[in-house]
Every structure is written in C-alpha cells, then in structure tokens.
N, C-alpha and C positions, 0 to 999 in steps of 0.2 A: 498412878502412872503404869501404863502397860508396856510390855517389851517392844511393841510396835512403835509406840510413841518415842521411847528412848532411842530406838534404832533410827527413826526418821529425823529426830533432832540431831543426832550424831552425824548422820549423812549430810544434812543441810549445813551444819557447822563446818564439816570437812570441805564441802563444796565452796563455801564462802572463803575459807582459809586458802584453798587452792587458787580461787579467782583473784584474791587480793595479793597473793604472793607471786603469781605467775609473771606479771610484767617485769618485776625486778630480777627474778631468777632468769628469765629469758634474756634480758639485756646483759646480765652478768655472764651467762654462758657464751653469748655471741662475742662480747668484748674479750673475754678470756681466751676464746678460740682464736680470735684475730691477733691478739698479743702473742699467743703461743706460736702461731704461724710466722709472725714477724720476727720473733726471737730465733726460730729455727732457720729462717732464711738468712738473717743477718749474723747469726751466731753471737748475739749479745745475750749474756746470761746474767743480767742485772735483776736482783730479787725484787727491788721496789718497782720495777717496770710492770710487774704482773698485778700489783695491788692498786696503784694509784689510778690507772685508767678505769679499772673496775669500780672503784669507789666513786669516782666522778660520774661514770655512766649510770650507776645505780641511783645516785642522788638526782641526776637529771630525769631518769625514768620515774622516780618517786614524785618529782615536781610535776611532770607531765600527766601521770596517771592518778594523782592524788584525788582530784574531784570524782573520777569514776570509782575509785576504791572506796572513798567516803560514802558515795551513794549506795554501793553494794552493802557496806556494813550498816548504814542507817536503815536500809530496807529490812535487813535481817533482824536488827534490834527492834525496830518498830513492829515487825511481825510477832516477835516473841512477847513484847509488852501488850499488844492488842489481844493476843490469844491467851493471856494469863488466866482469865476466868475459865476457858475451856480446858486448860491444863490441870486446874485444881480438881475438877470433877473426877 
C-alpha cells in the first residue's frame, strides 16, 4: 500500500460519508432554524418543541433519501471489493 493509495481511499470514504449524511443534516438544520424562528416570534420556550420536529423531519428525510444513499454506499463497497486484487499488489 502506497501513501497515495491510502490518501485516495480516505478521500473517497470521506466523500461517501458526506454524501450519505448531507440530506439528514441539511433537513435538520432547516427544521431547527424554522423552529427557532417560530419560538422567537411566539416567545414559546418549550424544550421538546426543538427536538420532536427535527426527529420527525430527519426520519422522513431518511425514508425519502434512503434508496439514493444505499446506491452510493453499494457503489463504494462494490468498487472496493472489485479492486481488492489491485490493492494487494
């Protein structure tokens, strides 16, 4: 294993991680911001109001984006398994 190989594999793994986590993180940020603005406008300071909508929104985003995320992860895993003979050299 050369340093270039390790660097490339690390870069690809980080890219896959960012691609897979981005939809849920983006939805959580948008929903969190909307709930914060709602709380500021209405002066409701209920602690559970911040968590429940985010959990529901992230779950819905997970259901919507799961096929795409699964395809990204399967492509990455398939690429690793197919190239195992090249990695051993």
